[in-house]
C-alpha positions in Angstrom: 9.4 -25.2 3.1 7.0 -26.0 0.2 3.1 -25.6 0.8 1.0 -27.0 -2.6 3.5 -24.4 -4.9 4.0 -21.8 -2.8 7.6 -21.7 -1.0 7.8 -20.1 1.9 11.7 -19.8 3.0 12.0 -19.7 7.0 12.9 -16.3 6.9 9.1 -16.0 5.9 9.4 -14.4 2.7 6.8 -15.6 -0.3 8.1 -16.4 -3.5 5.6 -17.5 -6.3 6.4 -20.8 -8.2 3.0 -22.4 -9.5 0.6 -19.6 -7.4 0.8 -17.6 -10.7 -2.3 -19.7 -12.4 -5.7 -19.1 -11.7 -7.6 -21.5 -9.8 -11.4 -22.2 -10.2 -13.7 -19.2 -9.5 -10.6 -16.9 -7.6 -7.4 -15.7 -8.6 -5.2 -16.7 -5.9 -2.5 -13.9 -6.7 -5.4 -11.3 -6.0 -6.6 -12.5 -3.1 -2.9 -13.2 -1.6 -2.1 -9.8 -2.6 -5.1 -8.0 -1.1 -4.3 -9.3 2.4 -0.5 -8.5 1.9 -1.4 -4.8 1.9 -4.3 -4.8 4.1 -1.6 -5.4 6.9 -2.1 -9.5 6.9 1.3 -11.6 7.1 1.2 -15.2 4.9 2.5 -18.0 6.9 1.0 -21.1 4.3 -0.6 -22.2 1.6 -2.2 -25.5 1.6 -3.6 -26.4 -2.2 -6.2 -29.4 -2.4 -8.5 -30.5 -5.0 -11.4 -27.7 -5.0 -9.9 -25.7 -2.4 -6.8 -23.6 -0.8 -6.4 -22.9 2.6 -4.2 -19.8 3.1 -2.7 -19.7 7.2 -2.5 -15.8 7.4 -1.9 -13.5 11.1 -2.0 -9.5 11.7 -1.4 -7.6 14.5 -3.8 -5.6 16.1 -3.7 -1.9 17.6 -1.5 -3.2 21.0 0.5 -5.4 19.2 -0.8 -8.7 19.9 -0.7 -11.5 16.8 -4.0 -12.8 15.8 -3.8 -16.3 13.8 -6.7 -16.8 10.5 -7.0 -19.9 8.7 -8.9 -18.9 5.5 -10.5 -21.5 3.1 -11.3 -20.6 -0.1 -13.8 -23.1 -2.2 -13.8 -23.1 -6.2 -17.3 -24.2 -5.8 -20.0 -25.0 -3.0 -18.1 -25.8 0.2 -18.4 -29.5 0.7 -18.9 -31.5 4.1 -15.6 -33.7 3.9 -13.1 -30.5 3.5 -15.2 -28.2 6.1 -14.7 -30.9 8.7 -10.6 -31.6 7.9 -10.4 -27.8 7.3 -11.8 -27.5 10.6 -9.6 -29.7 12.5 -7.0 -28.5 10.7 -7.2 -24.2 12.2 -8.1 -25.6 15.8 -4.9 -27.7 15.5 -2.9 -24.6 14.1 -5.0 -22.4 16.9 -6.3 -20.0 13.8 -9.5 -18.1 13.9 -11.6 -20.6 10.9 -13.3 -18.3 8.1 -14.9 -20.2 5.2 -15.3 -18.3 1.0 -17.6 -20.2 -0.9 -20.2 -19.7 -3.0 -22.3 -21.5 -1.0 -22.2 -23.9 2.4 -24.1 -26.8 4.2 -27.1 -25.7 6.3 -25.3 -24.2 9.6 -21.5 -23.3 8.2 -21.0 -19.6 8.5 -19.4 -18.7 5.1 -19.0 -15.2 2.9 -18.9 -14.8 -0.8 -15.2 -14.1 -2.3 -16.9 -10.8 -2.9 -17.9 -9.5 -0.2 -14.7 -11.2 1.3 -12.6 -8.6 -0.4 -14.8 -5.9 0.0 -14.3 -6.4 3.8 -10.7 -6.0 2.8 -11.1 -2.9 1.3 -9.9 -0.6 3.6 -10.9 2.1 1.2 -8.6 5.9 2.1 -11.1 8.4 2.9 -11.0 10.7 -0.6 -13.0 13.9 1.0 -10.3 15.5 1.5 -8.9 15.6 -2.6 -12.5 17.2 -2.9 -11.6 20.3 -0.8 -11.2 23.6 -2.9 -8.2 24.6 -0.1 -6.7 21.0 0.2 -3.0 22.5 -0.9 -3.8 24.9 2.2 -5.1 22.3 4.5 -1.7 19.7 3.4 0.7 22.4 4.7 -0.6 23.2 7.5 -0.8 19.2 8.5 3.0 19.0 7.2 4.5 21.4 10.1 1.9 19.8 13.1 -0.9 22.6 13.1 -4.7 21.4 12.7 -6.3 23.6 10.1 -9.4 25.4 11.4 -12.4 22.9 12.1 -9.8 19.7 11.6 -9.7 17.7 14.9 -7.2 14.9 16.2 -3.6 14.3 15.4 -1.9 16.7 13.3 0.4 13.6 12.1 -2.0 10.9 11.7 -4.0 13.6 9.6 -1.3 14.1 7.2 -1.0 10.4 6.8 -4.6 10.0 5.9 -4.6 13.3 3.4 -1.4 11.5 2.1 -2.4 8.2 1.5 -6.1 9.8 0.0 -3.9 12.6 -2.6 -1.5 9.3 -3.9 -4.7 7.5 -4.1 -6.0 10.2 -6.0 -2.6 10.7 -8.4 -1.9 7.5 -9.2 -5.2 6.2 -9.5 -4.3 2.9 -7.1 -5.4 2.3 -4.0 -3.1 3.3 -1.3 -2.9 1.5 2.4 -1.9 3.2 5.4 0.2 1.2 7.5 0.9 4.1 10.3 -2.5 3.0 12.4 -3.1 -0.6 12.6 0.7 -1.9 12.3 2.4 0.5 14.3 4.7 -1.9 16.4 6.1 -2.5 13.3 9.3 -1.3 11.5 7.6 -0.1 8.5 6.9 3.0 6.9 3.5 5.0 7.0 2.1 2.9 3.8 2.1 1.7 0.1 0.9 2.7 -3.1 0.9 -1.0 -5.1 0.4 0.1 -8.8 1.9 -1.2 -11.5 5.3 0.7 -9.7 5.1 0.1 -5.6 5.8 3.1 -3.9 6.5 3.0 -0.3 6.3 6.6 1.4 6.0 8.9 4.9 4.2 11.8 5.6 6.3 14.3 8.1 4.5 16.2 10.7 7.2 18.9 12.1 7.0 22.6 12.9 10.4 22.6 12.0 11.6 22.4 9.0 12.4 18.7 8.7 15.9 17.6 7.2 16.6 13.9 5.7 19.8 12.2 7.5 21.9 9.1 7.2 20.0 7.2 10.1 16.7 8.1 8.1 18.3 6.9 4.5 19.7 3.6 6.1 16.2 3.3 7.8 14.1 3.6 4.8 16.6 1.3 2.7 15.3 -1.2 5.6 12.1 -0.5 5.5 12.1 -1.2 1.4 14.4 -4.4 1.7 12.1 -5.6 4.0 9.1 -5.4 1.8 11.1 -6.4 -1.1 12.3 -9.8 0.9 8.6 -10.2 2.0 6.7 -9.2 -1.1 8.9 -8.4 -3.6 7.8 -11.7 -5.7 4.5 -10.8 -5.6 4.0 -7.0 -5.8 7.2 -6.2 -7.1 10.1 -4.7 -6.0 9.6 -0.8 -4.1 10.4 1.7 -6.9 10.2 5.1 -5.1 10.2 6.3 -1.7 8.6 9.2 -1.2 8.6 11.6 2.2 6.0 14.7 2.3 6.3 16.9 4.8 5.6 21.0 5.3 8.8 21.9 4.7 12.3 20.4 4.0 15.5 21.5 5.5 17.7 20.9 3.0 18.3 22.0 -1.1 18.1 20.3 -4.1 21.7 19.5 -4.2 21.1 17.4 -0.6 17.7 15.9 -1.8 19.5 14.8 -4.9 22.7 13.4 -2.3 20.4 11.7 0.0 18.3 9.8 -2.9 21.6 8.4 -4.5 22.5 7.5 -0.7 19.5 5.0 -0.8 19.6 3.9 -4.5 22.8 2.8 -3.7 21.4 1.0 -0.5 18.6 -0.6 -2.4 17.6 0.2 -6.0 15.2 3.1 -4.9 15.1 6.6 -5.3 14.2 8.6 -2.8 11.8 11.4 -4.0 10.8 14.6 -1.7 7.1 16.6 -1.9 6.1 19.5 0.2 2.9 18.7 1.4 1.8 22.1 -0.3 2.9 20.8 -3.6 1.2 17.3 -3.1 -2.0 19.7 -2.6 -1.4 21.5 -5.7 -1.0 18.9 -8.0 -4.3 16.9 -6.9 -5.7 20.7 -7.1 -4.4 20.6 -10.9 -5.7 17.1 -11.9 -8.9 17.3 -10.2 -11.8 16.8 -12.7 -9.5 16.0 -15.7 -9.9 12.5 -15.2 -8.8 12.1 -19.2 -5.1 13.6 -17.4 -4.8 11.7 -14.6 -5.1 8.2 -16.9 -3.0 9.5 -19.4 -0.2 11.4 -16.8 3.1 9.0 -15.9 4.1 9.1 -13.1 6.7 6.8 -12.9 9.2 9.2 -14.5 7.8 11.8 -12.4 9.0 9.9 -9.2 12.3 8.4 -10.4 13.5 11.9 -9.4 14.7 13.3 -6.3 11.9 15.4 -5.7 8.7 16.5 -7.7 7.5 20.3 -7.0 4.1 21.5 -8.9 5.9 22.9 -11.9 7.6 19.7 -12.7 4.0 18.1 -13.1 2.7 21.3 -15.0 5.6 20.7 -17.7 5.0 17.4 -18.5 1.3 18.2 -18.7 2.2 20.7 -21.2 3.9 18.1 -22.8 1.2 16.2 -23.3 -0.9 18.7 -24.5 2.1 19.8 -27.0 2.2 16.3 -28.5 -2.0 16.1 -28.7 -2.2 13.7 -26.3 -4.9 15.2 -24.0 -7.1 18.3 -25.0 -6.1 22.2 -23.3 -9.2 22.7 -20.8 
């Protein structure tokens, strides 16, 4: 069905039409992108003069769907539009939320800046500042807690991988491992200029990607592309991080080719230690981080510290960055 320029297919996928134009004081694609990455599903969009209504839902930790109706005003909210919005939200059985620069007395409204900040879900990057980050990630990847760290090793590895990828890529990483545990999703997404999905595997023994894993990863990618590809772009690479892989380079290449055949997405293997070493290599080198192009690196079936060092050496040799 069509809702104010946004086409919602019967299967729930979202397709852009007039959605791409900027609307007043808010950038609607940015708002929707932020909602999607923070774990919401977009159900409907209704445009009216001066405001737009987004009906969304998300799942809590117990798998219960919670529906919201969000109205975004270009200017101060007016009583007539608010009355219609309230009735529609009640009819749809949605929790109402008003986002506006100002609202009539007695109406609870938040600013667009506050609204987006509440959806920030910032990843804690404290771990990337640890001098022993490579060892910490390696230990977590082998399903063991480093000294002084509490919690579940798998959960802590997911947190650390999200922080490391966010630091390296320079775009926000969002974890799905906790807040969407009842859905068939990987651990998280990095919605950079090229979209990355990732899974962190914490195993006491070596982990090997098998044919079932490839099919599951392909399902993740295809579902993401079906629902969000028109807004965020198709998934470029699927990254698997673990303490130790059970197979070598030839097998990694085969599995990556299998995934690409299924969904045109590269499967990239990175050990947890190597991921930590990459962070340590680039820490304190802001110009290098902003210059390094991760796309060709992550197009490979595996990435090691040596691969990143070789790219850094090339940039230095070409005079694109200065040597330390």
